[in-house]
N, C-alpha and C positions, 0 to 999 in steps of 0.2 A: 824414420818418417812417420811412423804411427804416433809418436809423441806429438808431432806437429798437428796431426789430424785431430787427436783427442783435445788438445788445447783449443783449437779453433772451434770445434763442435761444442765443447762444454761452455766456453765463454759466450758464444752466440746464444745458446739455449737459455743460459742463466739470464743474460741481459734482456732477451726478447720476452721472457715470461715474467721477470721481476718488474720491468718498466710499467706494464699496465697496472700492476698492484700499486706502484707509487702514484700513478695518475689518479687512481680511484681514491687513495688515502689522502693525498694532498687536496684533491677536489672536495672531498667530504669535510676536510678541516678548513677549507676556505683559504688555503695557502697558495698564493699565486705570484707571478712575476709582476713587479712594478715596471712601468715603461717611462723612459726619459721623455719629458715634455718637449725637449729640443730635438728629439729624434724624428725620423720619418713619420708623417702623420698616419701612414698606412699601418704602422706598428701599434697604434693605440688599440686596435681590435684584439691585440694579443694580451692586453692587460688581464691578469687573473689566470693565465695559463700556468699550470703547475711547473715548478722548476726543481732544482736539486736532483734531476734525473741522473746526474753523474754517479749517484750511489749505485745505480744498476750497472754502470760501466765498471766501477771499482769492484763490485761484487763478482761480476763476470771474470775479471782478471784474476782475482784471488782464487775463486773456485777452480778456474782452469789451471792456474799455475800449481796449486796444491795437489789437485787430483792427478794431473799429468806426472808430476814428480813422484808421487806415491806409486803410481803405476811403473814409472821408470826405475824406482828403487827395487820394487818387487821383481820386475822382469829383467833387471840388469841392463836396461837400455838408457839409463840416465839417473837423475836424482837431483836433489837440491844442491846448489852451488853458491859460492860466495858472490860471484858476479851477478847472478840472477837475484839473489836476496838483497843485495845493495841497490840495484836498480828498482826492484819492487819497493824497497823501503823509501827511496826518494819519491816514487810515485804516490805511495800512501801518505807520506808526510805532506806533500803538496796538496793532495786531495783533502787531507784534514784541515789544512789552511784554508782551502776553498770552501770546505764545509762550514767553518766558522764564519766566513764572509756571507755565505748564503743564509745561514741561520739568523744572523743579525738582520739581514734584509727582510726575511720573512717575519721575524718576530716583531720588528718595528714597522713592517709594511712600507718600506721605502726602498729606493733604488741604490742607496749607498750602504755598504756593509763596513768591513774593516777599512780604516783609513790607510793612506798610502804608506805611512811610516810603519804601521803594524805589518802590512804585507811584505815590505822590503826587508824588515828585520827577520820575519819568518823565513823568507826565501834565503836570506843571508846565512842564517843558522843551519838550515837544511843543506845548503850548498857546501858549507864548511865541513859538516859532518860527513857528507857523501864524498867530498873531495879528499878529506883526510883518510877515510877508511879504504877508499879504492886503491890506495898506494900500498896497502898492507896485504896480508894473506897470500903469500907466494905459494904456488903449487910445487910439485916435486922437481920441476925444472926451473924454479925461481921466477916464474911468470906471475905477475900481479894483475888484478882486474883492470887497472888503469896504469897510465904512465905519464911522466912529466914531459914527454915529447909531444909537441903538437902533431896532429894526425890528419891526413887527408883521406887516402884509401888505406893507408897503413902509416906507422910512425914515420915522421919526417926527421931525418938526422939534423940535429942542431948543435951549435957550439956549446960546449960545457960552460955553464955559468957558476953553479954552486950546487951543493947537496947531491953530488953524484951525476951531474949531467942534466940534459933536457933544459927546460926553461926555469928550473928552480922551484922549490916548494912554494914559496910565497907568491910568485907570479902565477904558478899553476892554480893555487887556491883562488886567486883573484879571477883567473880565467874561468874556472868552474862556476864561480858566483855569477859572472856575467852571462855565461852560457845557460845556466839553470834559470836565471831571472829572465833572460831574453826569450827562451823558448816557451816557458810557462806563460809569460805575459803575451807572447805572440799568438799562441793558441787561444788564449782568453779573448784577445781582441778580435780574432777571426770568428768567434762564436757570437755572431750578431744576426744571422739569418737562418731560417729553418733548414737544418741538415748540412749547413756549410762546413762547420768545424768537424762534425762527426764523419762526414764523407771524406773530407780532405785528409783528416788524420788516419782514417782507414787506409787510404792510398799510401801514405808515408809508412805506416806500420807494415803494410804488405811488402813494401820495398825492403824494409829492415828484416822481415821474416826471411826473405829470399837471400839477402846479403849475409846474414849471420849463419844461415844453413849452409851457404856456399863456403863460408869460412870454416865451418865444422867439417865439411867434406874435403877441404884442402888445408887442414890444420898441420902446422909444423910438428906438433906433438905426436901426430900419427906417422907421417912420412915427410921428412925434411927435403922437399923437392923445390925446384925453382917456382916462385910464385906462391908458396905456402904462406899461411897467415899465423902470426904470433899473437893470438887472441885467446885469453883464458875463457873456458866454458862457453864456446859459441853456440852449442846445441841448446843450452838452457836459455841463452839470450833469444834464440829463435823461437823457443816455446813461449817466452814472455811476450815477444813481438806479435806472435800469432794470437795469443790470448787477448792482447789489446785490439788486434784487428777484428776478431770475432765479437768482442764486446761492443766495439764501435758500430759494427754492422747490425747487431741485435738492437742496439739503441736507435740506430738510424731508421729502423722499421717504424718506430713511433715518432721520431723526430723530423722525418721528411715532411715537406709542406703538404697540407697545413699542420704544423707541429702540434702534437697533443701534449708535449712536455719539452722543457729545455734542460740541458745538462747542467747549467749553472757553473759557478766557479769550482764546485766540487769536481766536476768532470773535466773542465778545460785546464785547470791547473794540474790535475793528476796526469792527464794525457801529455801536457807540456813537459812534465817531469819524466814521463816514460820515454818520450823521444829523445830528450836531453841525455838521460842515463844510458840509453841504448847507443847513442852516438859516441859517448865516452868509452864505454866498456867494449865496443867493437872497433875502437881506434879509427873512427870516421867523423870526428867532430866537424871538420871543414867541409867534407862531402855533404853533410847534413844541410849546409846552407843552400846547396843546389837542390837536393831532394825535397827540402821543405821550403822552396822558394816562395810559395804562396804565403806562408806565414811571415817570411821576411818582408814581402811586399806590403802586407797588412800593417806590420809594425812600423815599417819605414814611412808609410803614408801618414801615420800619426805624428811621427817625428818631424816630417816635412811640414805638416799643417801647423804644428806648434811654432817651429822656427820662423816660418814665413809670417804667421800672424803676429808674433812678438816683434819682428823686425819691420814689417810694413803696415801692420794693422789690417791686412787683407787675408782672406782665406784662399789657399791654393786649391783645395778641393771644396766641393759644395758641402761635404761633411766627411769626417774621418772617424773610423777606418774607411778606406776608400770603397768598400763594397756599398756603403751608403751613398757615396758620390754618384754611382750609377743608378741606384734606386731613385735618388732625388732628381736624376736626369730623365726619368720616365721609364727605365727598364723595370719589367716585372720582377718580383723577388725570385721566382723560380728560374727566370732567365739568368739573373746574376749568379745564382747558386750553380747552375749547370755549367755556365761558362767558366766560373772559378774552379769547379771540379776539373774541367778540361785543362786549365792552366796547371793545376796540381798534378794531374796525370802526366802532362808533358814534362814537368820538372822531375817527376819520379823516373820517367823513362830515360831522360837525359842523365840523371845521376846513376842509375843502374847500368846504363850503357858505358859510362866512364869507368865504373867499378869493374865491369866485365872486360872492357878493353884493356885496362891496366893489367889484369890477370893474364890476358892473352899475350901481352908484351913480355911479361916476366916469364911465363911458362915456355915461350918460344926461344928463350936465351939458352 
């Protein structure tokens, strides 16, 4: 438990103290966010607000993960693992992609950074690397960080197709690409109001900190009892989830309305990669759809808007993502954010309840 506490405390402190340094530096350099002209008019006052604050989130995650695992190695209570490093690698890779996007936006002082093709290619490459590596590195019991079985709360038995069962390597890699792209873009789309993405992601990561720690306490590698979990390195995943939680909260200190800095694509893509990686390594990819329901709704609103507009020439929402729909309907920005946080919290509670309820069912057998 001490590892979890260290991870959360370090990441929060790093993020909460680095963020104001970034605010001062970006403000001094005159580097600020450009605002879309077609966006809500109330957002025009935000033009020039420092962005790329996701650097503080990434710094908090790295500092917490490294320091916690150094402590764990010395004390014998943990240490670096393949699962944690792979998920961290996906997080940093997508964060670097977002950094490139933010850098272009700031350098050219415009709201468009990397084009869609460049982003998709970057996400595709990172997803393939992550998906390929996560099937290797078995532990002493032959358990790898990921599996070609689709997973809800644990692996779902499937009909053997090829390559040793599961859904097959090719389909698995395609699935990982869709998953990584979907979650990173969904968090990115949610990052449109002060504190919305950082607060919602903190709730999701809090859920995953609890889920992975529970998997650690009920691991089949410790005691093979009814309801135990076949997840490699769950404690390290809990450390990483807690590191992300602390970093989000430290950043939210400065990102809450009125935001003094935005996370930019550096933060949103990195956090999307973190939740995607945690869902794969903890064997809960489909459960994540429930826990991260707010992100699903935000992404779905964009898809619905595009489909309806292209087929009928009319807009289904006043503006998408649909948090702007409510803004343009007269809701105050803080009202939208708080109510969306409540939606995210209810989704997290539902997902965690289903996770715990499933364990109760298995353990009572």
